[in-house]
N, C-alpha and C positions, 0 to 999 in steps of 0.2 A: 545557466550553470556553468562552472568551471569544471574542468576535469578533475580538478585536486579536489573540489566540492563533492562531485560524484563519488569520487574514491573515499571521502571521509565519510560520508552517511551512514555505510553498513558499519566501519569503526565505530562510529559514535554510538549508533543503536545497540551493536554486541555489547560496547562496554556498559551502557545504561542498563542494558536487559541482564547482564551479569550483575551489577550492582544491586538492582532490584531484586533479584531472585535471592540474593545473599541475605537482604532484609526483609524477604518475605513480603514485598510491595509490587510484584509485576502487575495486577491488574490496576492498582492506585497509581502509578506511574503512567499505565498506557491511558487510563482515563484522562490524567492531567494533559499529556501530550497531544492527544486527539482534541481536547478542548483548546487547549492553547493555540493549535495548528490553525484551527476554526475562525479562531479571533484574531489572532495576530495582525494579518493584511487587512481585513476590513476594519479594523479600530485604529489604525494608523500606529500601533505599537511597534511593530516591524521596521517602518521608516525611522520611528525615535529611536530606537534603540542602534539603530544603524549609522544615522547621523552623527557625524563627528564634532558637530556644533554643541553637544552634549556630552560633558565630560564622563570618564568612567565612574567617578563617585556618583552624580547624579543617575545614571543608568542603573547601578546597584541599588541605589535607593527604591527607585521605580519596581524594581525586581523584588525587593523585599515587600512593598507594599502588595504585590500582586501574591505574593506568599499566602496571604489568607485564602486564597481560591483553591491552591491547590490541595490534594489529599496527602501529598507525600514530602518531605523536605528534599527528598532526592533531586525531583524535580526542579526545585531552587536552585539548588546545587549545580544541577545541569544546566540549568539556562545561564548560569553566572558563568560558567566553563565556557559556553558559546560565545557569551558576551566578551570575555576576556580574550578569546581567540579569533574575535571578529567574524564569526559562523553563525550569527543568528538566522541567515538566509538560509540555510540548510534544516533548519528547524521542521517544516513540512516533510521533507524527504527522510529525516530520521523519524518521525512519527509513523510514516508509513510503514518502514522498514521496521520499526518497534513492534509495530501491530501483527506483521507477518511472524517474527519471533514468537511474539504471544500467543497467537494461534497454533503456531506448530508446537510449542511447547505443551498446548493444552489438547493437543490431538486433533486439532480442526484444519483440514486440508484448504488451501487457496485452490480455488478454481475460477476459469475465465472462460465464459460462454459468450461466443460472438454469432450474431444472427443478423439478418437482413434488417429487420425493424426491432424497435423495442419491443419485448414480450410482455404479454399481459401478467397481471398478478397470478391468475390461476396456471398460466405455463411456466411461469417463475417458480411456483411451489412444486410443480410436477418436474420439471428439471431436476431441481434441487433433491428431491426425494428420489429420483432414478439414480443420481449422481452418489446419492449416501448409501443406497442400496448395492451399487456399484462397486464402490470403494470400501464398503462397510466402515465410514468413518463420517464425522460431522463435518461438513463442508462451509466455506464460507464463500459463497458465488458472486463473482462481478459479471455483470451483463454489459455486454456492447452492442450498439447497433452500427453495423457498415454496410451503408446503402450501396457499395459496390457489388456486395454478396448477391450473385442469381437467387441463391436460396441456400435451403440445407442449415448445418450448424457445423460451427469449427469450436472445439472444446481444449483448453489447454489445461493439466492436471501436474502441476509443478513441470517437469521435464518432458512428458509425455503428452502428446498431441493426438486428439480425435478429429480426423477431417472428414466430415460427412458433407462437406459442399456441394452444392450441384456443379460449381465449375470444375471441383477434382473429379468428380464423378464423369464428367464429360472428357475431362482430358484422358482419364483411363480407358474409357469407351473408344476415344480417338485412336489411343497407342494399341489397344488390343486391335482395332480393325486394321491398322497399318501393318502389324507383326501378322498377321493372317495371311498365309499364302494360300491364294486360289487359284487353281489349275485347271 
């Protein structure tokens, strides 16, 4: 992805989110985007829409045929704008960013939890319940496994980090021992 695409993703997501807010269709557009992002690449639709062999009129007709599957006309219009500006490739990023905006507007807090191994369902539920008690908000938790971790947990809540990893604890202990002046 080019740097101009990376910079465009939040702009497009915010613009679409504001249009959806004004139309009172935030969840409809969000559902449409997530569904479209899931099927775009595997179905070959992304390649078709980006292929210069197919003219703009043919591509617009394809989008209009897809319109039946969308819950909001805003989604069709947005996809047309991406097509006109040769930005279909950023749809997945826009969908991800839009979902984050949707959660934020609904009071849902995005949280990333990194562990050494993938957690069990029971551990996921316990961690989410603890995070909801801690933050006093509903959380949308993404769990990631990092086999390079020695153990413990690393939690990112927006711009805040809770680093309870074993590596950090060992480093803190090492620093404390080095700073200790033994006479």
